[in-house]
FIPA-954712 format. One record per atom (N, C-alpha, C, O): y, x, z. Coordinates in steps of 0.2 Angstrom, whole numbers, plus 5000, padded with zeros to 4 digits. Layout:
+------+------+------+
|   c2 |   c1 |   c3 |
+------+------+------+
|    Y |    X |    Z |
...
+------+------+------+
//
This chain:
+------+------+------+
|   c2 |   c1 |   c3 |
+------+------+------+
| 4765 | 4486 | 5313 |
| 4772 | 4487 | 5311 |
| 4777 | 4486 | 5316 |
| 4781 | 4490 | 5317 |
| 4776 | 4481 | 5320 |
| 4780 | 4479 | 5326 |
| 4780 | 4485 | 5331 |
| 4785 | 4487 | 5334 |
| 4774 | 4488 | 5332 |
| 4773 | 4493 | 5337 |
| 4777 | 4499 | 5335 |
| 4780 | 4503 | 5339 |
| 4777 | 4501 | 5329 |
| 4781 | 4507 | 5326 |
| 4788 | 4505 | 5327 |
| 4792 | 4510 | 5329 |
| 4791 | 4499 | 5325 |
| 4798 | 4498 | 5326 |
| 4800 | 4498 | 5333 |
| 4805 | 4501 | 5335 |
| 4796 | 4495 | 5338 |
| 4797 | 4495 | 5345 |
| 4797 | 4503 | 5348 |
| 4801 | 4504 | 5352 |
| 4793 | 4507 | 5345 |
| 4793 | 4514 | 5347 |
| 4800 | 4517 | 5345 |
| 4802 | 4521 | 5349 |
| 4802 | 4515 | 5339 |
| 4808 | 4518 | 5336 |
| 4814 | 4515 | 5341 |
| 4819 | 4519 | 5342 |
| 4814 | 4509 | 5342 |
| 4819 | 4506 | 5347 |
| 4819 | 4510 | 5353 |
| 4825 | 4511 | 5356 |
| 4814 | 4511 | 5356 |
| 4813 | 4515 | 5363 |
| 4817 | 4522 | 5362 |
| 4820 | 4524 | 5366 |
| 4815 | 4525 | 5356 |
| 4818 | 4532 | 5355 |
| 4826 | 4531 | 5354 |
| 4830 | 4535 | 5357 |
| 4828 | 4526 | 5351 |
| 4835 | 4525 | 5350 |
| 4839 | 4523 | 5356 |
| 4844 | 4526 | 5357 |
| 4835 | 4520 | 5361 |
| 4838 | 4519 | 5368 |
| 4839 | 4525 | 5371 |
| 4844 | 4526 | 5374 |
| 4834 | 4530 | 5371 |
| 4835 | 4536 | 5375 |
| 4840 | 4541 | 5371 |
| 4843 | 4544 | 5375 |
| 4840 | 4541 | 5365 |
| 4846 | 4545 | 5362 |
| 4852 | 4542 | 5364 |
| 4857 | 4546 | 5364 |
| 4853 | 4535 | 5364 |
| 4859 | 4532 | 5367 |
| 4861 | 4535 | 5374 |
| 4867 | 4536 | 5375 |
| 4856 | 4535 | 5378 |
| 4858 | 4538 | 5385 |
| 4860 | 4545 | 5384 |
| 4865 | 4547 | 5388 |
| 4857 | 4549 | 5380 |
| 4860 | 4556 | 5379 |
| 4867 | 4556 | 5376 |
| 4871 | 4560 | 5378 |
| 4868 | 4551 | 5371 |
| 4875 | 4551 | 5368 |
| 4880 | 4549 | 5373 |
| 4885 | 4551 | 5373 |
| 4878 | 4544 | 5378 |
| 4883 | 4542 | 5383 |
| 4885 | 4547 | 5388 |
| 4891 | 4548 | 5389 |
| 4880 | 4551 | 5390 |
| 4882 | 4557 | 5394 |
| 4886 | 4562 | 5391 |
| 4890 | 4565 | 5394 |
| 4885 | 4563 | 5384 |
| 4889 | 4568 | 5381 |
| 4896 | 4565 | 5380 |
| 4900 | 4569 | 5381 |
| 4897 | 4559 | 5379 |
| 4904 | 4556 | 5379 |
| 4907 | 4556 | 5386 |
| 4913 | 4557 | 5386 |
| 4903 | 4556 | 5391 |
| 4906 | 4555 | 5398 |
| 4908 | 4562 | 5401 |
| 4912 | 4562 | 5405 |
| 4904 | 4567 | 5399 |
| 4905 | 4573 | 5403 |
| 4910 | 4578 | 5399 |
| 4909 | 4579 | 5393 |
| 4916 | 4580 | 5402 |
| 4921 | 4583 | 5399 |
| 4919 | 4591 | 5397 |
| 4921 | 4593 | 5391 |
| 4915 | 4594 | 5401 |
| 4912 | 4600 | 5399 |
| 4907 | 4600 | 5394 |
| 4902 | 4597 | 5395 |
| 4908 | 4602 | 5388 |
| 4904 | 4601 | 5382 |
| 4897 | 4605 | 5383 |
| 4892 | 4603 | 5380 |
| 4897 | 4611 | 5386 |
| 4891 | 4614 | 5388 |
| 4887 | 4610 | 5392 |
| 4881 | 4609 | 5391 |
| 4889 | 4608 | 5397 |
| 4885 | 4604 | 5402 |
| 4883 | 4597 | 5398 |
| 4877 | 4595 | 5399 |
| 4887 | 4594 | 5394 |
| 4886 | 4588 | 5391 |
| 4880 | 4590 | 5386 |
| 4875 | 4586 | 5385 |
| 4880 | 4595 | 5382 |
| 4875 | 4597 | 5378 |
| 4868 | 4598 | 5381 |
| 4863 | 4596 | 5378 |
| 4868 | 4601 | 5387 |
| 4862 | 4602 | 5391 |
| 4859 | 4596 | 5393 |
| 4853 | 4594 | 5393 |
| 4864 | 4591 | 5396 |
| 4861 | 4585 | 5398 |
| 4859 | 4580 | 5393 |
| 4854 | 4576 | 5394 |
| 4861 | 4581 | 5387 |
| 4859 | 4577 | 5381 |
| 4851 | 4578 | 5380 |
| 4848 | 4574 | 5378 |
| 4849 | 4584 | 5382 |
| 4842 | 4586 | 5382 |
| 4837 | 4581 | 5385 |
| 4831 | 4580 | 5383 |
| 4839 | 4577 | 5390 |
| 4835 | 4572 | 5393 |
| 4833 | 4567 | 5388 |
| 4827 | 4565 | 5389 |
| 4836 | 4566 | 5383 |
| 4834 | 4561 | 5378 |
| 4828 | 4563 | 5375 |
| 4823 | 4560 | 5374 |
| 4828 | 4569 | 5372 |
| 4822 | 4571 | 5368 |
| 4817 | 4573 | 5372 |
| 4811 | 4572 | 5370 |
| 4818 | 4576 | 5378 |
| 4813 | 4577 | 5383 |
| 4808 | 4571 | 5384 |
| 4802 | 4571 | 5384 |
| 4812 | 4565 | 5386 |
| 4808 | 4559 | 5387 |
| 4805 | 4556 | 5381 |
| 4799 | 4554 | 5382 |
| 4808 | 4557 | 5375 |
| 4805 | 4554 | 5369 |
| 4799 | 4558 | 5368 |
| 4794 | 4555 | 5366 |
| 4799 | 4565 | 5369 |
| 4793 | 4569 | 5367 |
| 4787 | 4567 | 5372 |
| 4781 | 4567 | 5370 |
| 4789 | 4567 | 5379 |
| 4784 | 4566 | 5384 |
| 4781 | 4559 | 5383 |
| 4775 | 4558 | 5384 |
| 4785 | 4554 | 5381 |
| 4782 | 4547 | 5380 |
| 4779 | 4546 | 5373 |
| 4776 | 4541 | 5372 |
| 4781 | 4550 | 5368 |
| 4778 | 4549 | 5362 |
| 4781 | 4544 | 5357 |
| 4778 | 4541 | 5353 |
| 4788 | 4543 | 5358 |
| 4791 | 4538 | 5355 |
| 4793 | 4540 | 5348 |
| 4793 | 4546 | 5346 |
| 4794 | 4536 | 5343 |
| 4796 | 4538 | 5336 |
| 4803 | 4539 | 5335 |
| 4807 | 4534 | 5333 |
| 4805 | 4545 | 5335 |
| 4812 | 4547 | 5333 |
| 4812 | 4550 | 5326 |
| 4808 | 4555 | 5325 |
| 4816 | 4547 | 5322 |
| 4816 | 4549 | 5315 |
| 4816 | 4557 | 5314 |
| 4812 | 4560 | 5310 |
| 4821 | 4560 | 5317 |
| 4822 | 4567 | 5317 |
| 4816 | 4571 | 5320 |
| 4816 | 4577 | 5318 |
| 4812 | 4568 | 5324 |
| 4807 | 4572 | 5326 |
| 4800 | 4571 | 5322 |
| 4796 | 4575 | 5323 |
| 4800 | 4566 | 5318 |
| 4794 | 4564 | 5314 |
| 4795 | 4566 | 5307 |
| 4790 | 4568 | 5304 |
| 4801 | 4566 | 5304 |
| 4801 | 4568 | 5297 |
| 4799 | 4575 | 5295 |
| 4797 | 4575 | 5289 |
| 4799 | 4579 | 5299 |
| 4797 | 4586 | 5298 |
| 4790 | 4587 | 5296 |
| 4787 | 4592 | 5294 |
| 4786 | 4582 | 5299 |
| 4779 | 4582 | 5298 |
| 4776 | 4579 | 5291 |
| 4770 | 4579 | 5290 |
| 4781 | 4576 | 5287 |
| 4779 | 4573 | 5281 |
| 4775 | 4578 | 5276 |
| 4771 | 4576 | 5273 |
| 4777 | 4584 | 5276 |
| 4774 | 4589 | 5271 |
| 4767 | 4589 | 5272 |
| 4763 | 4590 | 5268 |
| 4765 | 4590 | 5279 |
| 4758 | 4591 | 5281 |
| 4754 | 4584 | 5281 |
| 4748 | 4584 | 5281 |
| 4758 | 4579 | 5283 |
| 4754 | 4572 | 5283 |
| 4759 | 4567 | 5280 |
| 4763 | 4564 | 5283 |
| 4758 | 4566 | 5274 |
| 4761 | 4561 | 5270 |
| 4757 | 4555 | 5268 |
| 4758 | 4552 | 5263 |
| 4753 | 4553 | 5273 |
| 4749 | 4547 | 5272 |
| 4753 | 4541 | 5272 |
| 4759 | 4541 | 5275 |
| 4751 | 4535 | 5270 |
| 4755 | 4529 | 5270 |
| 4756 | 4527 | 5278 |
| 4762 | 4525 | 5279 |
| 4752 | 4529 | 5282 |
| 4752 | 4527 | 5289 |
| 4758 | 4531 | 5292 |
| 4762 | 4529 | 5296 |
| 4759 | 4538 | 5290 |
| 4764 | 4542 | 5293 |
| 4771 | 4541 | 5290 |
| 4776 | 4541 | 5294 |
| 4771 | 4539 | 5284 |
| 4777 | 4538 | 5280 |
| 4780 | 4531 | 5283 |
| 4786 | 4531 | 5284 |
| 4776 | 4526 | 5284 |
| 4778 | 4520 | 5287 |
| 4780 | 4521 | 5294 |
| 4785 | 4518 | 5297 |
| 4777 | 4526 | 5298 |
| 4780 | 4527 | 5305 |
| 4787 | 4530 | 5305 |
| 4791 | 4528 | 5309 |
| 4788 | 4535 | 5300 |
| 4794 | 4538 | 5299 |
| 4800 | 4533 | 5298 |
| 4805 | 4532 | 5301 |
| 4798 | 4528 | 5293 |
| 4803 | 4524 | 5290 |
| 4804 | 4518 | 5295 |
| 4810 | 4516 | 5296 |
| 4799 | 4515 | 5298 |
| 4800 | 4510 | 5303 |
| 4803 | 4512 | 5309 |
| 4806 | 4509 | 5313 |
| 4801 | 4519 | 5311 |
| 4804 | 4522 | 5317 |
| 4812 | 4522 | 5316 |
| 4815 | 4521 | 5321 |
| 4814 | 4524 | 5310 |
| 4821 | 4525 | 5308 |
| 4824 | 4518 | 5309 |
| 4830 | 4517 | 5312 |
| 4821 | 4513 | 5307 |
| 4824 | 4506 | 5308 |
| 4824 | 4504 | 5315 |
| 4829 | 4502 | 5317 |
| 4819 | 4506 | 5319 |
| 4819 | 4505 | 5326 |
| 4825 | 4509 | 5329 |
| 4828 | 4507 | 5334 |
| 4826 | 4515 | 5327 |
| 4831 | 4520 | 5330 |
| 4838 | 4516 | 5329 |
| 4842 | 4516 | 5333 |
| 4839 | 4513 | 5323 |
| 4845 | 4510 | 5321 |
| 4846 | 4504 | 5326 |
| 4852 | 4503 | 5329 |
| 4841 | 4500 | 5327 |
| 4842 | 4494 | 5331 |
| 4843 | 4496 | 5338 |
| 4848 | 4493 | 5341 |
| 4840 | 4501 | 5341 |
| 4841 | 4503 | 5348 |
| 4848 | 4506 | 5349 |
| 4851 | 4505 | 5354 |
| 4850 | 4510 | 5344 |
| 4856 | 4514 | 5345 |
| 4862 | 4509 | 5345 |
| 4867 | 4509 | 5348 |
| 4862 | 4504 | 5340 |
| 4867 | 4500 | 5339 |
| 4868 | 4495 | 5345 |
| 4873 | 4494 | 5347 |
| 4862 | 4492 | 5347 |
| 4862 | 4488 | 5353 |
| 4865 | 4492 | 5359 |
| 4870 | 4489 | 5363 |
| 4863 | 4498 | 5360 |
| 4865 | 4501 | 5366 |
| 4873 | 4503 | 5365 |
| 4877 | 4503 | 5370 |
| 4875 | 4505 | 5359 |
| 4882 | 4507 | 5358 |
| 4886 | 4501 | 5359 |
| 4892 | 4502 | 5362 |
| 4885 | 4495 | 5357 |
| 4889 | 4490 | 5359 |
| 4889 | 4488 | 5366 |
| 4894 | 4486 | 5369 |
| 4883 | 4489 | 5369 |
| 4883 | 4487 | 5377 |
| 4887 | 4493 | 5380 |
| 4891 | 4491 | 5385 |
| 4887 | 4499 | 5378 |
| 4891 | 4504 | 5382 |
| 4898 | 4503 | 5381 |
| 4902 | 4504 | 5385 |
| 4900 | 4501 | 5374 |
| 4907 | 4500 | 5373 |
| 4910 | 4494 | 5377 |
| 4916 | 4494 | 5379 |
| 4906 | 4489 | 5378 |
| 4908 | 4483 | 5383 |
| 4908 | 4485 | 5390 |
| 4913 | 4483 | 5393 |
| 4903 | 4489 | 5392 |
| 4903 | 4490 | 5400 |
| 4908 | 4496 | 5402 |
| 4910 | 4496 | 5407 |
| 4908 | 4501 | 5397 |
| 4912 | 4507 | 5398 |
| 4917 | 4508 | 5393 |
| 4916 | 4512 | 5389 |
| 4923 | 4504 | 5393 |
| 4927 | 4505 | 5387 |
| 4930 | 4512 | 5386 |
| 4932 | 4514 | 5380 |
| 4930 | 4516 | 5391 |
| 4933 | 4523 | 5391 |
| 4928 | 4527 | 5386 |
| 4931 | 4531 | 5382 |
| 4922 | 4526 | 5387 |
| 4917 | 4529 | 5383 |
| 4918 | 4527 | 5375 |
| 4917 | 4531 | 5371 |
| 4919 | 4520 | 5375 |
| 4920 | 4518 | 5368 |
| 4926 | 4521 | 5365 |
| 4926 | 4522 | 5359 |
| 4932 | 4522 | 5368 |
| 4938 | 4525 | 5366 |
| 4936 | 4533 | 5364 |
| 4938 | 4535 | 5359 |
| 4932 | 4536 | 5368 |
| 4930 | 4543 | 5366 |
| 4926 | 4543 | 5360 |
| 4927 | 4547 | 5356 |
| 4921 | 4538 | 5359 |
| 4917 | 4538 | 5353 |
| 4921 | 4537 | 5347 |
| 4920 | 4539 | 5342 |
| 4927 | 4533 | 5348 |
| 4931 | 4531 | 5342 |
| 4935 | 4537 | 5340 |
| 4935 | 4539 | 5334 |
| 4937 | 4541 | 5345 |
| 4940 | 4548 | 5343 |
| 4935 | 4552 | 5339 |
| 4937 | 4556 | 5334 |
| 4929 | 4553 | 5342 |
| 4924 | 4557 | 5339 |
| 4922 | 4555 | 5332 |
| 4922 | 4559 | 5328 |
| 4921 | 4549 | 5331 |
| 4919 | 4546 | 5325 |
| 4925 | 4546 | 5319 |
| 4923 | 4547 | 5313 |
| 4931 | 4545 | 5322 |
| 4937 | 4546 | 5317 |
| 4937 | 4553 | 5314 |
| 4938 | 4554 | 5308 |
| 4936 | 4558 | 5318 |
| 4936 | 4565 | 5316 |
| 4930 | 4566 | 5311 |
| 4931 | 4570 | 5306 |
| 4924 | 4563 | 5313 |
| 4918 | 4564 | 5308 |
| 4920 | 4561 | 5301 |
| 4917 | 4564 | 5296 |
| 4923 | 4556 | 5301 |
| 4924 | 4553 | 5294 |
| 4929 | 4557 | 5290 |
| 4930 | 4555 | 5284 |
| 4932 | 4562 | 5293 |
| 4937 | 4567 | 5289 |
| 4933 | 4572 | 5285 |
| 4935 | 4576 | 5281 |
| 4926 | 4573 | 5287 |
| 4922 | 4578 | 5284 |
| 4921 | 4576 | 5277 |
| 4920 | 4570 | 5275 |
| 4920 | 4581 | 5272 |
| 4918 | 4580 | 5266 |
| 4910 | 4579 | 5265 |
| 4907 | 4581 | 5270 |
| 4908 | 4576 | 5260 |
| 4901 | 4575 | 5259 |
| 4896 | 4581 | 5260 |
| 4892 | 4581 | 5264 |
| 4898 | 4586 | 5257 |
| 4894 | 4592 | 5257 |
| 4894 | 4595 | 5264 |
| 4889 | 4598 | 5266 |
| 4900 | 4595 | 5267 |
| 4900 | 4598 | 5274 |
| 4896 | 4594 | 5279 |
| 4892 | 4597 | 5283 |
| 4896 | 4587 | 5278 |
| 4892 | 4583 | 5282 |
| 4884 | 4584 | 5281 |
| 4880 | 4584 | 5285 |
| 4882 | 4585 | 5274 |
| 4876 | 4586 | 5273 |
| 4873 | 4592 | 5276 |
| 4867 | 4593 | 5278 |
| 4877 | 4598 | 5275 |
| 4875 | 4604 | 5278 |
| 4874 | 4604 | 5286 |
| 4870 | 4606 | 5289 |
| 4879 | 4600 | 5289 |
| 4878 | 4599 | 5296 |
| 4872 | 4596 | 5298 |
| 4869 | 4597 | 5303 |
| 4870 | 4591 | 5294 |
| 4864 | 4587 | 5295 |
| 4858 | 4591 | 5294 |
| 4853 | 4591 | 5298 |
| 4858 | 4595 | 5289 |
| 4853 | 4600 | 5287 |
| 4851 | 4604 | 5293 |
| 4845 | 4605 | 5294 |
| 4856 | 4608 | 5295 |
| 4854 | 4613 | 5301 |
| 4852 | 4609 | 5307 |
| 4848 | 4612 | 5311 |
| 4855 | 4603 | 5308 |
| 4852 | 4599 | 5314 |
| 4845 | 4598 | 5313 |
| 4841 | 4598 | 5318 |
| 4843 | 4596 | 5307 |
| 4836 | 4594 | 5305 |
| 4831 | 4600 | 5307 |
| 4826 | 4599 | 5309 |
| 4834 | 4606 | 5305 |
| 4830 | 4612 | 5306 |
| 4828 | 4613 | 5313 |
| 4823 | 4614 | 5316 |
| 4834 | 4612 | 5317 |
| 4833 | 4613 | 5325 |
| 4829 | 4608 | 5328 |
| 4825 | 4609 | 5333 |
| 4830 | 4602 | 5325 |
| 4826 | 4596 | 5328 |
| 4818 | 4597 | 5327 |
| 4814 | 4596 | 5331 |
| 4817 | 4600 | 5321 |
| 4809 | 4601 | 5319 |
| 4807 | 4607 | 5324 |
| 4801 | 4606 | 5327 |
| 4811 | 4612 | 5325 |
| 4809 | 4617 | 5329 |
| 4808 | 4615 | 5336 |
| 4803 | 4616 | 5340 |
| 4812 | 4611 | 5339 |
| 4812 | 4608 | 5346 |
| 4805 | 4604 | 5347 |
| 4802 | 4605 | 5352 |
| 4804 | 4600 | 5342 |
| 4798 | 4595 | 5343 |
| 4792 | 4599 | 5341 |
| 4787 | 4598 | 5345 |
| 4792 | 4603 | 5336 |
| 4785 | 4607 | 5335 |
| 4783 | 4612 | 5340 |
| 4777 | 4613 | 5342 |
| 4788 | 4615 | 5343 |
| 4787 | 4620 | 5349 |
| 4784 | 4616 | 5355 |
| 4779 | 4618 | 5358 |
| 4787 | 4610 | 5356 |
| 4784 | 4606 | 5361 |
| 4777 | 4604 | 5360 |
| 4773 | 4604 | 5364 |
| 4776 | 4602 | 5354 |
| 4769 | 4599 | 5352 |
| 4764 | 4605 | 5352 |
| 4758 | 4604 | 5354 |
| 4766 | 4610 | 5349 |
| 4761 | 4616 | 5347 |
| 4760 | 4620 | 5353 |
| 4754 | 4622 | 5355 |
| 4765 | 4622 | 5357 |
| 4765 | 4626 | 5363 |
| 4765 | 4623 | 5370 |
| 4764 | 4626 | 5375 |
| 4766 | 4616 | 5370 |
| 4765 | 4613 | 5376 |
| 4771 | 4615 | 5381 |
| 4770 | 4616 | 5387 |
| 4777 | 4616 | 5378 |
| 4782 | 4618 | 5382 |
| 4789 | 4615 | 5380 |
| 4790 | 4614 | 5374 |
| 4793 | 4613 | 5385 |
| 4800 | 4610 | 5383 |
| 4805 | 4615 | 5381 |
| 4811 | 4613 | 5380 |
| 4803 | 4622 | 5381 |
| 4809 | 4627 | 5380 |
| 4812 | 4626 | 5374 |
| 4818 | 4627 | 5373 |
| 4809 | 4624 | 5368 |
| 4812 | 4623 | 5362 |
| 4817 | 4617 | 5362 |
| 4823 | 4618 | 5359 |
| 4816 | 4612 | 5366 |
| 4821 | 4607 | 5367 |
| 4827 | 4609 | 5371 |
| 4832 | 4608 | 5369 |
| 4826 | 4613 | 5376 |
| 4831 | 4615 | 5381 |
| 4836 | 4620 | 5377 |
| 4842 | 4620 | 5379 |
| 4834 | 4623 | 5372 |
| 4838 | 4628 | 5368 |
| 4841 | 4625 | 5362 |
| 4846 | 4625 | 5360 |
| 4836 | 4622 | 5358 |
| 4838 | 4619 | 5351 |
| 4843 | 4613 | 5351 |
| 4848 | 4613 | 5347 |
| 4843 | 4609 | 5356 |
| 4847 | 4603 | 5357 |
| 4854 | 4606 | 5358 |
| 4859 | 4604 | 5355 |
| 4855 | 4610 | 5364 |
| 4862 | 4612 | 5365 |
| 4865 | 4616 | 5359 |
| 4871 | 4616 | 5358 |
| 4861 | 4620 | 5356 |
| 4863 | 4624 | 5350 |
| 4866 | 4619 | 5344 |
| 4871 | 4621 | 5342 |
| 4862 | 4614 | 5343 |
| 4864 | 4610 | 5337 |
| 4871 | 4606 | 5339 |
| 4875 | 4605 | 5335 |
| 4871 | 4604 | 5345 |
| 4877 | 4600 | 5348 |
| 4883 | 4605 | 5348 |
| 4889 | 4603 | 5345 |
| 4883 | 4611 | 5351 |
| 4888 | 4615 | 5352 |
| 4890 | 4619 | 5345 |
| 4896 | 4621 | 5344 |
| 4886 | 4619 | 5340 |
| 4887 | 4621 | 5334 |
| 4891 | 4616 | 5329 |
| 4894 | 4618 | 5324 |
| 4891 | 4610 | 5331 |
| 4894 | 4605 | 5328 |
| 4890 | 4602 | 5322 |
| 4893 | 4598 | 5318 |
| 4883 | 4603 | 5323 |
| 4879 | 4600 | 5318 |
| 4878 | 4592 | 5319 |
| 4880 | 4590 | 5325 |
| 4876 | 4588 | 5314 |
| 4876 | 4581 | 5315 |
| 4869 | 4578 | 5315 |
| 4864 | 4580 | 5311 |
| 4868 | 4574 | 5320 |
| 4861 | 4571 | 5322 |
| 4862 | 4564 | 5320 |
| 4866 | 4560 | 5323 |
| 4858 | 4561 | 5315 |
| 4859 | 4554 | 5312 |
| 4858 | 4549 | 5318 |
| 4862 | 4544 | 5318 |
| 4854 | 4550 | 5322 |
| 4852 | 4544 | 5327 |
| 4858 | 4544 | 5332 |
| 4860 | 4539 | 5334 |
| 4860 | 4550 | 5334 |
| 4865 | 4550 | 5339 |
| 4871 | 4548 | 5336 |
| 4875 | 4544 | 5339 |
| 4873 | 4549 | 5330 |
| 4879 | 4547 | 5326 |
| 4878 | 4539 | 5326 |
| 4884 | 4536 | 5326 |
| 4873 | 4536 | 5325 |
| 4872 | 4529 | 5325 |
| 4875 | 4526 | 5331 |
| 4878 | 4521 | 5331 |
| 4873 | 4529 | 5337 |
| 4875 | 4527 | 5343 |
| 4883 | 4528 | 5344 |
| 4886 | 4523 | 5346 |
| 4885 | 4533 | 5342 |
| 4893 | 4535 | 5342 |
| 4897 | 4530 | 5338 |
| 4902 | 4527 | 5341 |
| 4894 | 4528 | 5332 |
| 4898 | 4524 | 5328 |
| 4898 | 4516 | 5331 |
| 4903 | 4513 | 5331 |
| 4892 | 4515 | 5334 |
| 4892 | 4508 | 5337 |
| 4896 | 4508 | 5343 |
| 4900 | 4503 | 5344 |
| 4896 | 4513 | 5347 |
| 4900 | 4513 | 5353 |
| 4908 | 4513 | 5351 |
| 4912 | 4511 | 5355 |
| 4909 | 4516 | 5345 |
| 4916 | 4517 | 5343 |
| 4919 | 4510 | 5341 |
| 4925 | 4509 | 5341 |
| 4915 | 4506 | 5338 |
| 4917 | 4499 | 5335 |
| 4919 | 4500 | 5328 |
| 4921 | 4495 | 5325 |
| 4918 | 4506 | 5325 |
| 4920 | 4507 | 5318 |
| 4914 | 4505 | 5314 |
| 4909 | 4507 | 5314 |
| 4916 | 4500 | 5309 |
| 4911 | 4497 | 5305 |
| 4914 | 4497 | 5298 |
| 4919 | 4494 | 5297 |
| 4912 | 4502 | 5293 |
| 4915 | 4502 | 5287 |
| 4910 | 4505 | 5282 |
| 4905 | 4508 | 5284 |
| 4911 | 4504 | 5275 |
| 4907 | 4507 | 5270 |
| 4907 | 4515 | 5271 |
| 4902 | 4518 | 5270 |
| 4913 | 4518 | 5273 |
| 4913 | 4525 | 5274 |
| 4909 | 4527 | 5279 |
| 4905 | 4533 | 5279 |
| 4909 | 4524 | 5285 |
| 4904 | 4525 | 5290 |
| 4897 | 4525 | 5288 |
| 4893 | 4529 | 5290 |
| 4895 | 4520 | 5284 |
| 4888 | 4519 | 5282 |
| 4886 | 4525 | 5278 |
| 4881 | 4527 | 5278 |
| 4891 | 4527 | 5273 |
| 4889 | 4532 | 5269 |
| 4889 | 4539 | 5273 |
| 4884 | 4543 | 5271 |
| 4893 | 4540 | 5278 |
| 4892 | 4546 | 5282 |
| 4885 | 4546 | 5285 |
| 4882 | 4551 | 5285 |
| 4883 | 4540 | 5288 |
| 4876 | 4540 | 5291 |
| 4871 | 4542 | 5287 |
| 4866 | 4545 | 5288 |
| 4871 | 4539 | 5281 |
| 4866 | 4540 | 5276 |
| 4866 | 4548 | 5274 |
| 4860 | 4550 | 5272 |
| 4872 | 4551 | 5273 |
| 4872 | 4558 | 5272 |
| 4869 | 4562 | 5277 |
| 4865 | 4567 | 5276 |
| 4870 | 4560 | 5283 |
| 4867 | 4564 | 5289 |
| 4860 | 4563 | 5289 |
| 4856 | 4568 | 5290 |
| 4857 | 4557 | 5288 |
| 4850 | 4555 | 5287 |
| 4847 | 4560 | 5282 |
| 4842 | 4563 | 5283 |
| 4850 | 4560 | 5276 |
| 4847 | 4564 | 5271 |
| 4847 | 4572 | 5273 |
| 4842 | 4575 | 5272 |
| 4853 | 4574 | 5276 |
| 4853 | 4581 | 5278 |
| 4848 | 4583 | 5284 |
| 4844 | 4588 | 5283 |
| 4847 | 4578 | 5288 |
| 4842 | 4579 | 5294 |
| 4835 | 4579 | 5290 |
| 4831 | 4583 | 5293 |
| 4833 | 4575 | 5286 |
| 4827 | 4575 | 5282 |
| 4826 | 4581 | 5279 |
| 4820 | 4584 | 5279 |
| 4831 | 4584 | 5275 |
| 4830 | 4590 | 5271 |
| 4829 | 4596 | 5276 |
| 4825 | 4600 | 5274 |
| 4833 | 4596 | 5281 |
| 4832 | 4602 | 5286 |
| 4825 | 4601 | 5290 |
| 4822 | 4606 | 5291 |
| 4823 | 4595 | 5291 |
| 4817 | 4594 | 5295 |
| 4811 | 4597 | 5291 |
| 4806 | 4599 | 5294 |
| 4811 | 4596 | 5284 |
| 4805 | 4598 | 5280 |
| 4805 | 4605 | 5278 |
| 4801 | 4608 | 5275 |
| 4811 | 4609 | 5279 |
| 4812 | 4615 | 5276 |
| 4807 | 4620 | 5279 |
| 4803 | 4623 | 5274 |
| 4806 | 4621 | 5285 |
| 4801 | 4626 | 5288 |
| 4794 | 4624 | 5286 |
| 4790 | 4629 | 5284 |
| 4792 | 4618 | 5287 |
| 4785 | 4616 | 5285 |
| 4784 | 4618 | 5278 |
| 4778 | 4620 | 5276 |
| 4789 | 4617 | 5273 |
| 4788 | 4618 | 5266 |
| 4787 | 4625 | 5265 |
| 4783 | 4628 | 5261 |
| 4792 | 4629 | 5268 |
| 4792 | 4637 | 5267 |
| 4785 | 4640 | 5269 |
| 4783 | 4645 | 5267 |
| 4782 | 4637 | 5274 |
| 4776 | 4639 | 5277 |
| 4770 | 4635 | 5276 |
| 4765 | 4635 | 5279 |
| 4770 | 4631 | 5270 |
| 4765 | 4626 | 5268 |
| 4758 | 4630 | 5267 |
| 4753 | 4628 | 5268 |
| 4759 | 4636 | 5264 |
| 4753 | 4640 | 5262 |
| 4749 | 4642 | 5268 |
| 4743 | 4642 | 5268 |
| 4753 | 4644 | 5273 |
| 4749 | 4646 | 5279 |
| 4746 | 4640 | 5283 |
| 4740 | 4641 | 5285 |
| 4749 | 4634 | 5282 |
| 4745 | 4628 | 5285 |
| 4739 | 4627 | 5281 |
| 4734 | 4625 | 5284 |
| 4739 | 4627 | 5274 |
| 4733 | 4626 | 5270 |
| 4728 | 4631 | 5272 |
| 4722 | 4629 | 5272 |
| 4730 | 4637 | 5273 |
| 4725 | 4643 | 5275 |
| 4721 | 4641 | 5281 |
| 4715 | 4642 | 5282 |
| 4725 | 4638 | 5286 |
| 4722 | 4637 | 5293 |
| 4717 | 4631 | 5292 |
| 4712 | 4630 | 5295 |
| 4719 | 4626 | 5288 |
| 4715 | 4620 | 5287 |
| 4709 | 4622 | 5284 |
| 4703 | 4619 | 5285 |
| 4709 | 4627 | 5279 |
| 4703 | 4629 | 5275 |
| 4699 | 4633 | 5280 |
| 4692 | 4632 | 5279 |
| 4702 | 4637 | 5284 |
| 4697 | 4640 | 5289 |
| 4694 | 4636 | 5294 |
| 4688 | 4637 | 5296 |
| 4698 | 4631 | 5296 |
| 4695 | 4626 | 5301 |
| 4689 | 4622 | 5297 |
| 4686 | 4618 | 5301 |
+------+------+------+
//
C-alpha cells in the first residue's frame, strides 16, 4: 500500500514540475510542450499517475489494479499539494498566476468542466497507451500539448494549480472531483469501445 502511495506521490511531484513551467512560461505553445517532461519522466520511471492508469481498468479490474489507481490518486494529491504550497512560498509570482488561472476555472459550469476533463482523459489514455504499446514517446509529445492548448482539464495538474493558488473552498473541491470524473470517463472510453478486439486477441493468445 505504501509503495503505491509513494509511487503516486512521485508522479504528483513530476506533474507539479510540469505545472510550474506552464505557469512560468508566457508563450503557451512552448509551455505546453515543456509540460511533456512530466509525463515523459512518469512513463519512463513507471510512477502511478491516475490519468495514466485509469484507462486500463476495463481490461484489468483486479483488486490489485483498482487499489493502484485509487492509492495512486491519493499519492498524486499529496505530491501536488505539497509542491503547490512550496512553489507558492518560493515563487510568489507563480502563485499569483495560479490564482488567476484557478479563479477562471471556477467560473466554468459543471457540464463544461466534465467535458473538458473527459477529452483530456481520452488524450491521456492515448499518450500512455502509445508509449506502452509502441515503445515511443510520440504520443506524449503530441497529446499533452493538444489537451493543454485545447483548454481541457487534467485533474492532477489542477490539484497543483489550486494548491499553488492558495484557493481552498468547497467549490474548488467540487471542481476537482468533477475533473477526476471526467478524466476517468474519458480514459476508459476507447478501451471500452474496442473491448471486443481485446478479448479476441486474448482468446487467440
